[in-house]
C-alpha positions as CSV (number, residue, x, y, z in Angstrom):
1,X,131.3,133.0,104.2
2,X,130.9,130.9,107.3
3,X,128.3,128.1,107.0
4,X,126.2,129.3,110.0
5,X,126.0,132.9,108.5
6,X,124.9,131.5,105.2
7,X,122.3,129.4,107.1
8,X,120.8,132.6,108.5
9,X,120.5,134.1,105.0
10,X,118.9,131.0,103.5
11,X,116.6,130.4,106.4
12,X,115.2,134.0,106.1
13,X,114.8,133.5,102.3
14,X,113.0,130.2,102.9
15,X,110.4,131.9,105.1
16,X,109.0,133.9,102.1
17,X,106.2,131.8,100.5
18,X,106.2,131.5,96.8
19,X,103.2,132.6,94.9
20,X,100.8,129.7,94.5
21,X,99.6,128.7,91.1
22,X,96.6,126.6,90.2
23,X,97.3,123.4,88.2
24,X,94.8,122.8,85.4
25,X,92.6,119.8,86.0
26,X,92.8,117.1,83.4
27,X,89.9,117.4,81.1
28,X,89.6,113.8,80.0
29,X,87.4,111.9,82.4
30,X,88.8,108.6,83.8
31,X,88.0,106.4,86.8
32,X,90.9,107.8,88.8
33,X,89.8,111.4,88.3
34,X,86.2,110.5,89.1
35,X,87.3,108.7,92.3
36,X,89.5,111.7,93.4
37,X,86.6,114.0,92.7
38,X,84.4,112.0,95.0
39,X,87.1,112.2,97.8
40,X,87.3,116.0,97.3
41,X,83.5,116.4,97.5
42,X,83.4,114.4,100.8
43,X,86.3,116.4,102.3
44,X,84.7,119.7,101.4
45,X,81.4,118.4,102.8
46,X,83.0,117.8,106.2
47,X,84.9,121.1,106.0
48,X,81.8,123.1,105.3
49,X,80.0,121.4,108.1
50,X,82.4,122.9,110.6
51,X,83.2,126.1,108.8
52,X,80.9,128.3,111.0
53,X,82.7,127.1,114.1
54,X,86.1,127.7,112.4
55,X,85.2,131.2,111.5
56,X,84.2,131.9,115.2
57,X,87.7,130.9,116.4
58,X,89.5,132.7,113.5
59,X,90.9,129.4,112.2
60,X,93.1,129.9,109.1
61,X,91.1,129.6,105.8
62,X,91.6,126.7,103.4
63,X,95.0,127.1,101.9
64,X,95.5,127.9,98.2
65,X,96.8,125.5,95.6
66,X,100.6,124.8,96.0
67,X,103.0,125.9,93.3
68,X,104.6,123.4,91.0
69,X,107.9,123.1,92.8
70,X,106.1,122.5,96.1
71,X,103.9,119.9,94.7
72,X,106.7,118.1,92.9
73,X,108.8,117.8,96.0
74,X,105.8,116.6,98.1
75,X,104.8,114.0,95.6
76,X,108.4,112.7,95.1
77,X,108.7,112.3,98.9
78,X,105.3,110.8,99.6
79,X,105.0,108.5,96.6
80,X,108.5,107.5,95.6
81,X,110.4,108.0,98.9
82,X,113.0,110.4,97.5
83,X,113.7,114.1,96.7
84,X,113.2,115.4,93.2
85,X,116.2,115.4,90.9
86,X,117.4,118.8,89.5
87,X,116.6,117.8,85.9
88,X,113.1,116.7,87.1
89,X,112.5,120.1,88.7
90,X,113.5,122.0,85.6
91,X,111.4,119.8,83.3
92,X,108.3,119.9,85.5
93,X,108.3,123.7,86.0
94,X,108.9,124.2,82.2
95,X,106.0,121.9,81.3
96,X,102.9,123.9,80.6
97,X,100.7,121.0,79.5
98,X,97.3,120.3,81.1
99,X,97.2,117.4,83.6
100,X,101.0,117.3,84.2
101,X,100.4,116.7,87.9
102,X,98.3,113.6,87.3
103,X,101.0,112.3,84.9
104,X,103.7,113.0,87.5
105,X,101.9,111.1,90.3
106,X,101.1,108.2,88.0
107,X,104.8,108.0,87.0
108,X,106.0,108.2,90.6
109,X,103.7,105.5,91.8
110,X,105.2,103.2,89.2
111,X,108.8,103.7,90.3
112,X,110.8,101.0,92.2
113,X,111.2,103.5,95.1
114,X,107.4,103.7,95.3
115,X,107.1,100.0,95.6
116,X,109.8,100.0,98.3
117,X,107.8,102.7,100.2
118,X,104.6,100.6,100.0
119,X,106.6,97.5,101.2
120,X,107.9,99.6,104.1
121,X,104.4,100.6,105.0
122,X,103.3,96.9,105.0
123,X,106.4,95.8,106.9
124,X,105.7,98.5,109.5
125,X,102.1,97.5,109.8
126,X,102.7,93.7,110.1
127,X,106.0,94.1,112.1
128,X,108.1,92.2,109.7
129,X,111.7,92.4,111.0
130,X,114.2,89.9,109.5
131,X,112.3,87.0,108.0
132,X,113.7,86.7,104.5
133,X,110.6,84.9,103.2
134,X,108.2,87.5,104.5
135,X,110.4,90.3,103.2
136,X,110.6,88.8,99.7
137,X,106.9,88.1,99.6
138,X,105.8,91.6,100.8
139,X,108.3,93.3,98.4
140,X,106.9,91.4,95.5
141,X,103.3,92.1,96.6
142,X,104.1,95.8,96.9
143,X,105.8,95.8,93.5
144,X,102.9,94.2,91.8
145,X,100.4,96.2,93.9
146,X,98.5,93.1,94.9
147,X,95.1,93.5,96.7
148,X,95.4,94.2,100.5
149,X,93.2,91.1,101.0
150,X,96.0,88.9,99.7
151,X,98.4,90.5,102.2
152,X,96.0,89.7,105.0
153,X,95.5,86.2,103.8
154,X,99.3,85.6,103.6
155,X,100.3,87.3,106.9
156,X,97.4,86.2,109.0
157,X,95.7,83.3,107.2
158,X,99.0,81.8,106.3
159,X,100.3,81.9,109.8
160,X,103.1,84.3,109.2
161,X,102.3,86.6,112.0
162,X,101.9,83.6,114.4
163,X,105.3,82.4,113.3
164,X,106.8,85.9,113.7
165,X,105.6,85.9,117.3
166,X,107.0,82.5,118.1
167,X,103.6,81.0,118.7
168,X,102.6,83.5,121.3
169,X,98.9,83.5,120.5
170,X,98.0,86.4,122.7
171,X,100.6,88.7,121.1
172,X,99.5,87.7,117.6
173,X,95.8,88.2,118.3
174,X,96.3,91.6,120.0
175,X,98.5,92.9,117.2
176,X,96.2,91.5,114.5
177,X,93.3,93.4,116.1
178,X,95.3,96.6,116.1
179,X,96.9,96.2,112.7
180,X,93.9,95.4,110.5
181,X,90.9,96.3,112.6
182,X,92.0,99.4,114.6
183,X,90.9,97.6,117.8
184,X,93.2,98.2,120.8
185,X,92.5,95.3,123.2
186,X,95.8,95.5,125.0
187,X,94.2,96.4,128.3
188,X,91.7,93.5,128.0
189,X,94.6,91.0,128.3
190,X,94.6,91.5,132.0
191,X,91.2,93.0,133.0
192,X,87.8,94.3,131.8
193,X,88.4,97.9,131.0
194,X,85.5,100.3,131.8
195,X,86.0,102.2,128.6
196,X,86.8,99.4,126.2
197,X,84.3,97.4,124.2
198,X,86.0,94.0,124.8
199,X,86.3,92.0,128.0
200,X,89.2,89.9,129.1
201,X,87.3,86.7,128.3
202,X,86.7,88.0,124.7
203,X,90.4,88.8,124.4
204,X,91.4,85.3,125.4
205,X,88.7,83.8,123.1
206,X,90.1,85.7,120.2
207,X,93.7,84.7,121.1
208,X,92.5,81.1,121.1
209,X,92.0,81.5,117.3
210,X,95.8,81.8,117.0
211,X,96.7,79.1,119.5
212,X,96.9,76.2,117.0
213,X,96.3,72.9,118.7
214,X,97.0,74.4,122.2
215,X,94.2,75.3,124.5
216,X,93.8,78.9,125.6
217,X,93.3,79.0,129.4
218,X,92.0,81.9,131.5
219,X,94.7,83.3,133.7
220,X,95.0,82.1,137.3
221,X,94.1,85.5,138.6
222,X,90.9,85.7,136.5
223,X,88.2,87.3,138.7
224,X,85.0,87.6,136.6
225,X,81.7,85.7,136.9
226,X,81.7,84.3,133.3
227,X,84.6,81.9,134.0
228,X,87.1,80.5,136.5
229,X,90.9,80.6,136.5
230,X,92.3,77.9,134.3
231,X,89.1,77.4,132.3
232,X,89.6,76.6,128.6
233,X,88.3,79.2,126.3
234,X,86.6,78.4,123.0
235,X,88.1,80.3,120.0
236,X,85.7,83.1,119.0
237,X,86.1,86.0,116.6
238,X,86.0,89.5,118.0
239,X,82.7,91.3,118.5
240,X,82.8,94.4,116.4
241,X,79.3,95.7,115.4
242,X,77.7,92.3,115.9
243,X,78.5,89.0,117.6
244,X,80.3,86.2,115.9
245,X,79.8,82.5,116.5
246,X,82.6,80.1,117.4
247,X,84.8,79.0,114.5
248,X,84.2,75.8,112.6
249,X,86.2,72.7,113.4
250,X,86.5,71.5,109.8
251,X,88.5,74.5,108.5
252,X,91.8,76.1,109.5
253,X,91.2,78.7,112.2
254,X,93.7,81.2,110.8
255,X,92.2,81.0,107.3
256,X,88.8,81.6,108.9
257,X,90.1,84.7,110.7
258,X,91.6,86.1,107.5
259,X,88.3,85.5,105.6
260,X,86.3,87.1,108.4
261,X,88.5,90.3,108.4
262,X,88.0,91.0,104.7
263,X,84.4,89.6,104.3
264,X,82.7,91.8,106.9
265,X,80.4,93.9,104.8
266,X,78.8,95.6,107.8
267,X,81.6,97.6,109.3
268,X,84.4,97.1,106.7
269,X,86.9,98.0,109.5
270,X,89.9,96.6,107.7
271,X,89.3,98.9,104.7
272,X,88.9,101.9,107.0
273,X,92.2,101.2,108.9
274,X,94.1,100.5,105.6
275,X,92.8,103.6,103.9
276,X,93.6,105.8,106.8
277,X,97.1,104.3,107.0
278,X,97.6,105.3,103.3
279,X,96.0,108.7,104.0
280,X,98.4,109.3,106.8
281,X,101.4,108.8,104.6
282,X,100.2,111.5,102.1
283,X,98.3,113.9,104.3
284,X,99.3,113.3,107.9
285,X,96.7,112.7,110.6
286,X,94.8,115.2,112.8
287,X,96.0,115.5,116.4
288,X,99.1,113.5,115.9
289,X,101.5,114.4,118.7
290,X,105.1,115.3,118.2
291,X,107.5,115.0,121.1
292,X,109.8,118.0,120.9
293,X,112.0,116.9,123.8
294,X,112.8,113.3,123.1
295,X,114.3,112.3,119.8
296,X,114.2,109.0,117.9
297,X,112.7,105.7,118.7
298,X,113.9,103.9,121.9
299,X,114.1,100.2,122.2
300,X,110.6,98.8,122.3
301,X,109.5,97.4,125.6
302,X,109.6,93.6,125.4
303,X,106.5,91.4,125.2
304,X,106.0,89.2,128.2
305,X,105.2,85.5,128.1
306,X,101.4,85.8,128.4
307,X,101.0,82.0,128.3
308,X,101.8,81.9,132.0
309,X,101.8,85.5,133.3
310,X,102.4,86.3,137.0
311,X,99.6,88.2,138.8
312,X,99.7,92.0,138.6
313,X,102.4,91.8,136.0
314,X,101.0,94.3,133.6
315,X,101.0,98.1,133.5
316,X,98.4,99.4,136.0
317,X,98.1,102.8,134.3
318,X,95.9,102.2,131.3
319,X,95.1,105.9,130.9
320,X,98.5,107.6,130.8
321,X,100.9,105.0,129.4
322,X,101.1,102.9,126.3
323,X,103.3,99.9,125.6
324,X,103.7,101.3,122.1
325,X,105.8,104.1,123.4
326,X,103.6,106.9,122.0
327,X,100.3,107.7,120.3
328,X,99.5,106.7,116.8
329,X,96.7,107.6,114.4
330,X,94.9,104.3,115.1
331,X,92.2,104.6,117.7
332,X,91.5,108.3,117.0
333,X,87.7,108.4,116.8
334,X,87.5,105.6,114.2
335,X,85.9,102.9,116.3
336,X,82.3,104.0,116.1
337,X,80.8,103.6,112.6
338,X,78.0,106.0,113.4
339,X,80.6,108.7,114.0
340,X,82.4,108.3,110.6
341,X,82.7,111.5,108.7
342,X,81.6,111.6,105.1
343,X,85.3,111.6,104.0
344,X,86.1,108.4,105.9
345,X,83.1,106.7,104.4
346,X,84.2,107.7,100.9
347,X,87.8,106.6,101.6
348,X,86.4,103.1,102.5
349,X,84.3,103.0,99.4
350,X,87.2,104.0,97.1
351,X,89.7,101.7,98.8
352,X,87.3,98.7,98.2
353,X,86.4,99.9,94.7
354,X,90.0,99.9,93.6
355,X,90.4,96.3,94.9
356,X,92.4,97.3,98.0
357,X,95.5,98.1,95.9
358,X,97.6,100.5,97.9
359,X,99.4,101.9,94.8
360,X,96.1,102.6,93.0
361,X,94.6,104.1,96.1
362,X,97.6,106.4,96.4
363,X,97.1,107.6,92.9
364,X,93.5,108.5,93.7
365,X,94.5,110.5,96.7
366,X,97.4,112.2,94.9
367,X,95.0,113.5,92.2
368,X,92.7,115.2,94.6
369,X,92.6,119.0,94.8
370,X,93.1,118.5,98.6
371,X,96.5,116.9,98.0
372,X,97.5,119.8,95.7
373,X,96.9,122.5,98.2
374,X,99.6,124.2,100.2
375,X,100.4,122.5,103.5
376,X,98.9,123.4,106.9
377,X,100.4,123.4,110.3
378,X,99.8,120.2,112.2
379,X,98.7,122.2,115.2
380,X,95.9,123.9,113.3
381,X,92.6,123.2,115.1
382,X,90.0,122.2,112.6
383,X,87.4,121.9,115.3
384,X,85.9,118.5,114.4
385,X,86.9,118.2,110.8
386,X,88.5,114.8,111.2
387,X,90.3,114.7,107.8
388,X,91.5,118.2,106.8
389,X,91.2,118.9,103.1
390,X,95.0,119.8,102.7
391,X,98.2,118.0,103.7
392,X,99.9,118.7,107.0
393,X,103.4,120.0,107.0
394,X,105.5,117.2,108.3
395,X,109.1,116.2,108.8
396,X,110.8,114.2,106.1
397,X,110.7,110.4,106.6
398,X,113.8,109.0,108.2
399,X,114.7,107.1,105.0
400,X,114.6,110.2,102.8
401,X,116.9,112.1,105.1
402,X,119.4,109.3,105.5
403,X,119.5,108.4,101.7
404,X,120.1,112.1,101.0
405,X,122.9,112.4,103.5
406,X,124.7,109.1,102.6
407,X,123.7,108.2,99.0
408,X,122.7,104.8,100.2
409,X,119.9,103.0,98.3
410,X,116.8,101.4,99.8
411,X,118.3,97.9,99.4
412,X,121.2,99.0,101.6
413,X,119.0,100.2,104.5
414,X,118.6,97.7,107.4
415,X,115.0,96.6,108.1
416,X,115.5,97.3,111.8
417,X,118.6,99.4,112.5
418,X,120.6,98.7,115.6
419,X,120.4,100.9,118.7
420,X,122.7,103.9,118.0
421,X,122.2,103.8,114.2
422,X,121.3,107.3,112.9
423,X,118.2,105.9,111.3
424,X,116.9,105.1,114.8
425,X,117.5,108.7,115.9
426,X,115.7,109.9,112.7
427,X,112.6,107.8,113.8
428,X,112.9,104.4,112.1
429,X,111.2,102.0,114.5
430,X,112.0,98.5,115.8
431,X,108.9,96.9,114.4
432,X,108.0,95.4,117.8
433,X,104.7,97.3,117.5
434,X,102.4,98.2,114.6
435,X,103.2,101.5,112.8
436,X,106.0,102.3,115.3
437,X,108.2,104.6,113.2
438,X,107.9,108.3,114.0
439,X,109.2,111.6,112.6
440,X,110.4,113.3,115.8
441,X,111.7,116.9,116.1
442,X,114.3,117.2,118.8
443,X,117.5,118.8,119.9
444,X,119.2,115.5,119.1
445,X,118.2,115.8,115.5
446,X,119.4,119.4,115.3
447,X,122.8,118.4,116.7
448,X,123.0,115.5,114.2
449,X,122.3,117.7,111.2
450,X,124.5,120.6,112.3
451,X,127.7,118.6,112.9
452,X,128.5,119.0,109.2
453,X,129.7,115.4,108.7
454,X,127.0,114.2,106.3
455,X,127.5,117.1,103.8
456,X,130.4,115.8,101.8
457,X,128.4,113.1,100.0
458,X,125.6,115.5,99.3
459,X,127.9,118.3,98.0
460,X,129.8,115.9,95.8
461,X,126.7,114.7,94.0
462,X,125.4,118.1,93.2
463,X,128.6,119.8,92.2
464,X,127.2,123.4,92.0
465,X,125.0,125.7,94.1
466,X,122.0,125.7,91.8
467,X,121.8,121.9,91.6
468,X,122.1,121.8,95.4
469,X,119.0,124.0,95.7
470,X,117.1,122.0,93.2
471,X,118.1,118.7,94.8
472,X,117.6,119.6,98.5
473,X,114.9,122.2,98.4
474,X,113.2,121.4,95.0
475,X,113.6,125.0,93.7
476,X,116.1,127.4,92.3
477,X,117.9,129.9,94.6
478,X,116.3,133.3,94.9
479,X,118.0,136.5,93.8
480,X,119.0,137.2,97.5
481,X,120.5,133.7,97.9
482,X,122.4,133.9,94.6
483,X,123.8,137.3,95.7
484,X,124.9,136.0,99.2
485,X,126.6,133.0,97.6
486,X,128.4,135.1,95.1
487,X,129.4,137.8,97.5
488,X,131.0,135.5,100.0
489,X,132.3,132.9,97.4
490,X,130.7,130.2,99.6
491,X,132.1,126.7,98.9
492,X,129.6,124.1,97.7
493,X,130.1,122.1,100.9
494,X,129.2,125.1,103.0
495,X,126.1,125.7,100.9
496,X,125.1,122.0,101.4
497,X,125.6,122.3,105.1
498,X,123.4,125.4,105.3
499,X,120.6,124.0,103.2
500,X,120.5,120.7,105.1
501,X,119.9,122.7,108.3
502,X,117.0,124.8,107.0
503,X,113.4,123.9,108.0
504,X,112.7,124.0,104.3
505,X,114.8,120.9,103.8
506,X,113.7,119.1,106.9
507,X,109.9,119.3,106.2
508,X,107.7,118.2,103.3
509,X,105.5,121.2,102.4
């Protein structure tokens, strides 16, 4: 049987949903279960608030609980950064014990691959590229699941971000605001934006916190009444929900910035951004755009030398273009505390309650009923329900696809792949910008998967058709699929090629 004919058979079979089964909830009360219950209650509160509007527009109802094979595959991908192993699928589906899903997610969160996935999240957020010291420290922090406040203290308070940016105070300040506070002050580098809360002077004052012993001077084309071109700006912390005084002279500025970020009990912005970053890895984010025409991540636009910028050097179109190359989940209705949904408030509380430990917070989210539901289309309009109480169906992460195709380990993957490396086409970013990696769907991706070259490694590992199904799709072949394979005596390599090109493989359910 030719591979493309087999692909048609398997694709049609993959479109038939399995019957969903409900997983028993663990009966023994524990802090993680109580925390996940609070998250579930908040999510359902927000969902019920918009339910009348959803019914008017015939929005799909809340999906049922996912079956065991779907949940296993999702949890392995999200938590451990890998596909489930064939023996793992067999054992999990055969296990009839209560609370097996909670046991599974706890075990996955403790795997080395899970620590590597947490490290990658931190490296993407703080734009760590090739500094061996930073990579080693962040890897250890992820493996030990250290509090997020320690990461902020090391990367910001310890001057690692300033060092990473070569002393460019403006770049470090703007990326710091975006990475940990969700504040996009990029436009304020060159002008007062009519729809931004921060002025150009405030942007320069915050940059002065990262300037070391150097003075931060207003640019020579500065045109506002609160200063003159070339004036020195006193270092001042960003105004969020209240004004902050100038920094003290008897304490290191960067240390003060790091303390201010995690000590702000009024808006707790760092906890909001961090918890949503973790949420997006497990659930996806509402309204996240996918470019169906352009595949991969292009070379990031370079940062300019803002210490002495020429006039009119910056992008004039603040409304339709972004230096980050595309929209991210940060900045999506999170900047007004009065507008927070009940779910976002509870996420903040639970993130702080577990000490800001990303691994522990992942375990809470993975135990929720919401995470155990069948996936929803990312295009579904929930009409104001900011965090949908079910995961979005999303494309596999670049690392999972590449490791499946090549057999490489996490340690063998480059931190920032060179232009032309398949990981770039699959969406691995350059770490010039915060959270830059994407999961694009494109013709380029289809061509890459259909060329058949990566299938030899995958086929050689599995050895037989049933193991291929278990490894690539997380389930056994259906009766129709078994019959098609037997009828046409399809070679294992052709089966691998066909499965790799199904939407069932490419997406996490």
